[in-house]
TORKOL-4160 file (C-alpha; in steps of 0.2 Angstrom, whole numbers, padded with zeros to 4 digits, m for minus):
288
<pt num="1" X="0312" Y="0604" Z="0169"/>
<pt num="2" X="0296" Y="0612" Z="0168"/>
<pt num="3" X="0293" Y="0629" Z="0159"/>
<pt num="4" X="0289" Y="0637" Z="0176"/>
<pt num="5" X="0305" Y="0631" Z="0184"/>
<pt num="6" X="0314" Y="0638" Z="0169"/>
<pt num="7" X="0306" Y="0654" Z="0171"/>
<pt num="8" X="0310" Y="0655" Z="0189"/>
<pt num="9" X="0329" Y="0652" Z="0185"/>
<pt num="10" X="0330" Y="0666" Z="0173"/>
<pt num="11" X="0321" Y="0677" Z="0185"/>
<pt num="12" X="0333" Y="0673" Z="0198"/>
<pt num="13" X="0348" Y="0675" Z="0186"/>
<pt num="14" X="0342" Y="0693" Z="0182"/>
<pt num="15" X="0339" Y="0696" Z="0201"/>
<pt num="16" X="0321" Y="0700" Z="0198"/>
<pt num="17" X="0317" Y="0691" Z="0214"/>
<pt num="18" X="0328" Y="0703" Z="0223"/>
<pt num="19" X="0322" Y="0721" Z="0218"/>
<pt num="20" X="0335" Y="0730" Z="0230"/>
<pt num="21" X="0347" Y="0733" Z="0216"/>
<pt num="22" X="0333" Y="0740" Z="0205"/>
<pt num="23" X="0329" Y="0752" Z="0219"/>
<pt num="24" X="0347" Y="0758" Z="0222"/>
<pt num="25" X="0348" Y="0761" Z="0203"/>
<pt num="26" X="0332" Y="0769" Z="0202"/>
<pt num="27" X="0333" Y="0782" Z="0216"/>
<pt num="28" X="0347" Y="0792" Z="0208"/>
<pt num="29" X="0338" Y="0792" Z="0191"/>
<pt num="30" X="0323" Y="0799" Z="0199"/>
<pt num="31" X="0333" Y="0812" Z="0209"/>
<pt num="32" X="0340" Y="0818" Z="0192"/>
<pt num="33" X="0323" Y="0817" Z="0183"/>
<pt num="34" X="0314" Y="0828" Z="0196"/>
<pt num="35" X="0328" Y="0841" Z="0198"/>
<pt num="36" X="0330" Y="0842" Z="0179"/>
<pt num="37" X="0311" Y="0845" Z="0176"/>
<pt num="38" X="0309" Y="0856" Z="0192"/>
<pt num="39" X="0297" Y="0843" Z="0199"/>
<pt num="40" X="0287" Y="0841" Z="0183"/>
<pt num="41" X="0294" Y="0826" Z="0173"/>
<pt num="42" X="0285" Y="0820" Z="0158"/>
<pt num="43" X="0276" Y="0804" Z="0161"/>
<pt num="44" X="0283" Y="0796" Z="0146"/>
<pt num="45" X="0301" Y="0800" Z="0151"/>
<pt num="46" X="0297" Y="0793" Z="0168"/>
<pt num="47" X="0291" Y="0777" Z="0161"/>
<pt num="48" X="0306" Y="0775" Z="0149"/>
<pt num="49" X="0318" Y="0778" Z="0163"/>
<pt num="50" X="0309" Y="0766" Z="0175"/>
<pt num="51" X="0308" Y="0752" Z="0162"/>
<pt num="52" X="0326" Y="0755" Z="0156"/>
<pt num="53" X="0332" Y="0754" Z="0174"/>
<pt num="54" X="0324" Y="0737" Z="0177"/>
<pt num="55" X="0330" Y="0730" Z="0160"/>
<pt num="56" X="0348" Y="0737" Z="0162"/>
<pt num="57" X="0350" Y="0731" Z="0180"/>
<pt num="58" X="0344" Y="0714" Z="0175"/>
<pt num="59" X="0356" Y="0713" Z="0161"/>
<pt num="60" X="0370" Y="0719" Z="0172"/>
<pt num="61" X="0366" Y="0705" Z="0185"/>
<pt num="62" X="0367" Y="0692" Z="0171"/>
<pt num="63" X="0384" Y="0699" Z="0165"/>
<pt num="64" X="0390" Y="0700" Z="0183"/>
<pt num="65" X="0386" Y="0681" Z="0186"/>
<pt num="66" X="0394" Y="0676" Z="0169"/>
<pt num="67" X="0410" Y="0686" Z="0173"/>
<pt num="68" X="0410" Y="0679" Z="0191"/>
<pt num="69" X="0405" Y="0661" Z="0188"/>
<pt num="70" X="0421" Y="0654" Z="0193"/>
<pt num="71" X="0423" Y="0665" Z="0208"/>
<pt num="72" X="0405" Y="0663" Z="0214"/>
<pt num="73" X="0406" Y="0644" Z="0217"/>
<pt num="74" X="0419" Y="0647" Z="0231"/>
<pt num="75" X="0407" Y="0660" Z="0240"/>
<pt num="76" X="0394" Y="0653" Z="0251"/>
<pt num="77" X="0381" Y="0666" Z="0247"/>
<pt num="78" X="0383" Y="0664" Z="0228"/>
<pt num="79" X="0387" Y="0646" Z="0224"/>
<pt num="80" X="0369" Y="0642" Z="0222"/>
<pt num="81" X="0366" Y="0655" Z="0208"/>
<pt num="82" X="0358" Y="0648" Z="0192"/>
<pt num="83" X="0373" Y="0651" Z="0181"/>
<pt num="84" X="0386" Y="0646" Z="0194"/>
<pt num="85" X="0377" Y="0630" Z="0199"/>
<pt num="86" X="0376" Y="0625" Z="0180"/>
<pt num="87" X="0357" Y="0626" Z="0179"/>
<pt num="88" X="0359" Y="0639" Z="0165"/>
<pt num="89" X="0373" Y="0638" Z="0153"/>
<pt num="90" X="0385" Y="0652" Z="0149"/>
<pt num="91" X="0379" Y="0654" Z="0131"/>
<pt num="92" X="0361" Y="0655" Z="0136"/>
<pt num="93" X="0366" Y="0668" Z="0149"/>
<pt num="94" X="0375" Y="0679" Z="0136"/>
<pt num="95" X="0360" Y="0678" Z="0124"/>
<pt num="96" X="0349" Y="0683" Z="0139"/>
<pt num="97" X="0359" Y="0698" Z="0143"/>
<pt num="98" X="0360" Y="0703" Z="0125"/>
<pt num="99" X="0341" Y="0702" Z="0124"/>
<pt num="100" X="0338" Y="0712" Z="0140"/>
<pt num="101" X="0350" Y="0726" Z="0133"/>
<pt num="102" X="0342" Y="0726" Z="0116"/>
<pt num="103" X="0325" Y="0728" Z="0125"/>
<pt num="104" X="0332" Y="0743" Z="0135"/>
<pt num="105" X="0338" Y="0751" Z="0119"/>
<pt num="106" X="0321" Y="0749" Z="0111"/>
<pt num="107" X="0313" Y="0757" Z="0126"/>
<pt num="108" X="0325" Y="0771" Z="0125"/>
<pt num="109" X="0322" Y="0775" Z="0107"/>
<pt num="110" X="0310" Y="0790" Z="0110"/>
<pt num="111" X="0324" Y="0799" Z="0119"/>
<pt num="112" X="0333" Y="0814" Z="0111"/>
<pt num="113" X="0350" Y="0812" Z="0103"/>
<pt num="114" X="0360" Y="0817" Z="0117"/>
<pt num="115" X="0352" Y="0805" Z="0129"/>
<pt num="116" X="0354" Y="0791" Z="0117"/>
<pt num="117" X="0372" Y="0795" Z="0115"/>
<pt num="118" X="0374" Y="0794" Z="0134"/>
<pt num="119" X="0366" Y="0777" Z="0134"/>
<pt num="120" X="0381" Y="0770" Z="0125"/>
<pt num="121" X="0393" Y="0774" Z="0140"/>
<pt num="122" X="0379" Y="0769" Z="0152"/>
<pt num="123" X="0378" Y="0752" Z="0144"/>
<pt num="124" X="0397" Y="0750" Z="0143"/>
<pt num="125" X="0398" Y="0754" Z="0162"/>
<pt num="126" X="0385" Y="0741" Z="0166"/>
<pt num="127" X="0394" Y="0728" Z="0156"/>
<pt num="128" X="0411" Y="0731" Z="0162"/>
<pt num="129" X="0409" Y="0734" Z="0180"/>
<pt num="130" X="0410" Y="0715" Z="0185"/>
<pt num="131" X="0427" Y="0714" Z="0177"/>
<pt num="132" X="0434" Y="0729" Z="0188"/>
<pt num="133" X="0435" Y="0718" Z="0203"/>
<pt num="134" X="0450" Y="0710" Z="0195"/>
<pt num="135" X="0461" Y="0726" Z="0195"/>
<pt num="136" X="0452" Y="0741" Z="0204"/>
<pt num="137" X="0456" Y="0743" Z="0222"/>
<pt num="138" X="0439" Y="0751" Z="0225"/>
<pt num="139" X="0427" Y="0744" Z="0211"/>
<pt num="140" X="0412" Y="0751" Z="0221"/>
<pt num="141" X="0417" Y="0768" Z="0215"/>
<pt num="142" X="0415" Y="0762" Z="0197"/>
<pt num="143" X="0398" Y="0754" Z="0202"/>
<pt num="144" X="0393" Y="0771" Z="0208"/>
<pt num="145" X="0397" Y="0779" Z="0191"/>
<pt num="146" X="0387" Y="0765" Z="0183"/>
<pt num="147" X="0372" Y="0766" Z="0195"/>
<pt num="148" X="0372" Y="0785" Z="0193"/>
<pt num="149" X="0373" Y="0787" Z="0175"/>
<pt num="150" X="0354" Y="0788" Z="0174"/>
<pt num="151" X="0357" Y="0806" Z="0181"/>
<pt num="152" X="0366" Y="0814" Z="0166"/>
<pt num="153" X="0354" Y="0804" Z="0155"/>
<pt num="154" X="0339" Y="0811" Z="0164"/>
<pt num="155" X="0345" Y="0829" Z="0162"/>
<pt num="156" X="0349" Y="0826" Z="0144"/>
<pt num="157" X="0332" Y="0819" Z="0141"/>
<pt num="158" X="0323" Y="0834" Z="0149"/>
<pt num="159" X="0334" Y="0849" Z="0145"/>
<pt num="160" X="0345" Y="0843" Z="0130"/>
<pt num="161" X="0360" Y="0848" Z="0141"/>
<pt num="162" X="0370" Y="0840" Z="0155"/>
<pt num="163" X="0373" Y="0855" Z="0168"/>
<pt num="164" X="0385" Y="0855" Z="0182"/>
<pt num="165" X="0371" Y="0850" Z="0194"/>
<pt num="166" X="0370" Y="0833" Z="0185"/>
<pt num="167" X="0388" Y="0829" Z="0188"/>
<pt num="168" X="0387" Y="0834" Z="0206"/>
<pt num="169" X="0373" Y="0822" Z="0209"/>
<pt num="170" X="0383" Y="0809" Z="0200"/>
<pt num="171" X="0397" Y="0812" Z="0212"/>
<pt num="172" X="0385" Y="0811" Z="0227"/>
<pt num="173" X="0379" Y="0794" Z="0220"/>
<pt num="174" X="0397" Y="0788" Z="0219"/>
<pt num="175" X="0400" Y="0791" Z="0238"/>
<pt num="176" X="0383" Y="0784" Z="0242"/>
<pt num="177" X="0387" Y="0768" Z="0232"/>
<pt num="178" X="0404" Y="0766" Z="0239"/>
<pt num="179" X="0396" Y="0767" Z="0257"/>
<pt num="180" X="0382" Y="0754" Z="0254"/>
<pt num="181" X="0392" Y="0742" Z="0243"/>
<pt num="182" X="0406" Y="0742" Z="0255"/>
<pt num="183" X="0394" Y="0736" Z="0269"/>
<pt num="184" X="0389" Y="0723" Z="0256"/>
<pt num="185" X="0407" Y="0718" Z="0253"/>
<pt num="186" X="0410" Y="0716" Z="0271"/>
<pt num="187" X="0399" Y="0701" Z="0271"/>
<pt num="188" X="0410" Y="0692" Z="0259"/>
<pt num="189" X="0427" Y="0698" Z="0264"/>
<pt num="190" X="0434" Y="0681" Z="0270"/>
<pt num="191" X="0429" Y="0673" Z="0254"/>
<pt num="192" X="0435" Y="0687" Z="0243"/>
<pt num="193" X="0452" Y="0686" Z="0251"/>
<pt num="194" X="0453" Y="0668" Z="0248"/>
<pt num="195" X="0449" Y="0669" Z="0229"/>
<pt num="196" X="0459" Y="0685" Z="0226"/>
<pt num="197" X="0446" Y="0698" Z="0220"/>
<pt num="198" X="0447" Y="0716" Z="0225"/>
<pt num="199" X="0434" Y="0725" Z="0235"/>
<pt num="200" X="0433" Y="0741" Z="0245"/>
<pt num="201" X="0431" Y="0731" Z="0261"/>
<pt num="202" X="0448" Y="0723" Z="0258"/>
<pt num="203" X="0456" Y="0739" Z="0253"/>
<pt num="204" X="0449" Y="0750" Z="0267"/>
<pt num="205" X="0454" Y="0736" Z="0280"/>
<pt num="206" X="0452" Y="0741" Z="0298"/>
<pt num="207" X="0446" Y="0758" Z="0293"/>
<pt num="208" X="0431" Y="0751" Z="0283"/>
<pt num="209" X="0418" Y="0757" Z="0296"/>
<pt num="210" X="0424" Y="0775" Z="0297"/>
<pt num="211" X="0427" Y="0777" Z="0278"/>
<pt num="212" X="0409" Y="0770" Z="0275"/>
<pt num="213" X="0402" Y="0783" Z="0287"/>
<pt num="214" X="0413" Y="0797" Z="0279"/>
<pt num="215" X="0406" Y="0792" Z="0262"/>
<pt num="216" X="0388" Y="0793" Z="0268"/>
<pt num="217" X="0391" Y="0811" Z="0275"/>
<pt num="218" X="0400" Y="0817" Z="0259"/>
<pt num="219" X="0385" Y="0810" Z="0250"/>
<pt num="220" X="0373" Y="0819" Z="0261"/>
<pt num="221" X="0383" Y="0836" Z="0260"/>
<pt num="222" X="0383" Y="0836" Z="0241"/>
<pt num="223" X="0365" Y="0832" Z="0240"/>
<pt num="224" X="0362" Y="0846" Z="0253"/>
<pt num="225" X="0372" Y="0859" Z="0242"/>
<pt num="226" X="0364" Y="0853" Z="0226"/>
<pt num="227" X="0346" Y="0855" Z="0233"/>
<pt num="228" X="0349" Y="0872" Z="0241"/>
<pt num="229" X="0357" Y="0878" Z="0224"/>
<pt num="230" X="0341" Y="0872" Z="0216"/>
<pt num="231" X="0331" Y="0882" Z="0228"/>
<pt num="232" X="0324" Y="0868" Z="0238"/>
<pt num="233" X="0316" Y="0871" Z="0255"/>
<pt num="234" X="0309" Y="0863" Z="0271"/>
<pt num="235" X="0303" Y="0847" Z="0263"/>
<pt num="236" X="0319" Y="0843" Z="0255"/>
<pt num="237" X="0329" Y="0847" Z="0271"/>
<pt num="238" X="0318" Y="0835" Z="0280"/>
<pt num="239" X="0322" Y="0822" Z="0267"/>
<pt num="240" X="0340" Y="0825" Z="0270"/>
<pt num="241" X="0338" Y="0825" Z="0288"/>
<pt num="242" X="0329" Y="0808" Z="0288"/>
<pt num="243" X="0343" Y="0801" Z="0278"/>
<pt num="244" X="0355" Y="0807" Z="0290"/>
<pt num="245" X="0346" Y="0799" Z="0305"/>
<pt num="246" X="0346" Y="0783" Z="0295"/>
<pt num="247" X="0365" Y="0784" Z="0294"/>
<pt num="248" X="0367" Y="0787" Z="0312"/>
<pt num="249" X="0354" Y="0776" Z="0320"/>
<pt num="250" X="0353" Y="0762" Z="0307"/>
<pt num="251" X="0368" Y="0760" Z="0296"/>
<pt num="252" X="0381" Y="0763" Z="0309"/>
<pt num="253" X="0374" Y="0751" Z="0322"/>
<pt num="254" X="0373" Y="0738" Z="0309"/>
<pt num="255" X="0391" Y="0739" Z="0302"/>
<pt num="256" X="0401" Y="0744" Z="0317"/>
<pt num="257" X="0404" Y="0726" Z="0323"/>
<pt num="258" X="0407" Y="0719" Z="0305"/>
<pt num="259" X="0395" Y="0705" Z="0308"/>
<pt num="260" X="0390" Y="0698" Z="0290"/>
<pt num="261" X="0371" Y="0697" Z="0292"/>
<pt num="262" X="0370" Y="0714" Z="0300"/>
<pt num="263" X="0381" Y="0722" Z="0286"/>
<pt num="264" X="0370" Y="0714" Z="0273"/>
<pt num="265" X="0355" Y="0721" Z="0282"/>
<pt num="266" X="0363" Y="0738" Z="0282"/>
<pt num="267" X="0366" Y="0736" Z="0263"/>
<pt num="268" X="0347" Y="0732" Z="0261"/>
<pt num="269" X="0342" Y="0747" Z="0271"/>
<pt num="270" X="0352" Y="0759" Z="0261"/>
<pt num="271" X="0336" Y="0758" Z="0250"/>
<pt num="272" X="0327" Y="0768" Z="0264"/>
<pt num="273" X="0340" Y="0782" Z="0262"/>
<pt num="274" X="0337" Y="0784" Z="0243"/>
<pt num="275" X="0319" Y="0784" Z="0246"/>
<pt num="276" X="0320" Y="0797" Z="0260"/>
<pt num="277" X="0330" Y="0809" Z="0249"/>
<pt num="278" X="0318" Y="0806" Z="0234"/>
<pt num="279" X="0303" Y="0809" Z="0246"/>
<pt num="280" X="0311" Y="0826" Z="0250"/>
<pt num="281" X="0313" Y="0831" Z="0232"/>
<pt num="282" X="0296" Y="0825" Z="0227"/>
<pt num="283" X="0287" Y="0834" Z="0242"/>
<pt num="284" X="0297" Y="0850" Z="0240"/>
<pt num="285" X="0293" Y="0852" Z="0222"/>
<pt num="286" X="0275" Y="0848" Z="0225"/>
<pt num="287" X="0271" Y="0858" Z="0240"/>
<pt num="288" X="0287" Y="0869" Z="0243"/>
């Protein structure tokens, strides 16, 4: 095996060839940074949070594949992953995850004490999420907490406190994550039922589509209230409006018939919603 092919395997194990997860983790972190700093984030903080997001998401993917290695070989979409297929061993994967986590910790060292303390539960959430599919009926909600924990960390890093707005943004992210990751889970529902793991798509059953839509609208409602409470104006409202149009005219048409490829595309396109909301925040603080 050449060094190039080895590198490719480790990049795939960390999903660095599929940046959608990085973006879904990064958008809420950026919302938090911009709101906490009133649109003027310190560029060092921004670099720290972007790098930390990439590293922790990569570590989380490795841990996820290690935890699910016996399940993934029974799922058509995941059976060729490097760890599942045996191209990377379990011990090597754990060392890789540990190295990525250590790198994330080193990157975070310039943060203040409160932000560093919050990094501990953030790391625990990322590491433990894969195992929640064994016992939680809606593990996607746990994922929402894990993917949104950059929000309170951002507020802590900027202000030294974690105000109510941070927790409201985290709650919004939970609803957003449940929505887009349920669409993702709808792709694998037949395989997941056979192997016995739990997902929101299975728990919601025939009500999956209306619940996904309801979660999207709760997410948007919370984001609207948080933005208005922070004094945001027309640009922010335009961002929320654009995200709402994406829910109505992109997400719903794709998931309504529960066709796996369309549901997977809906999951990928959730990135556009996060980008639309962030664009609204960015432009409103810059020109509002």
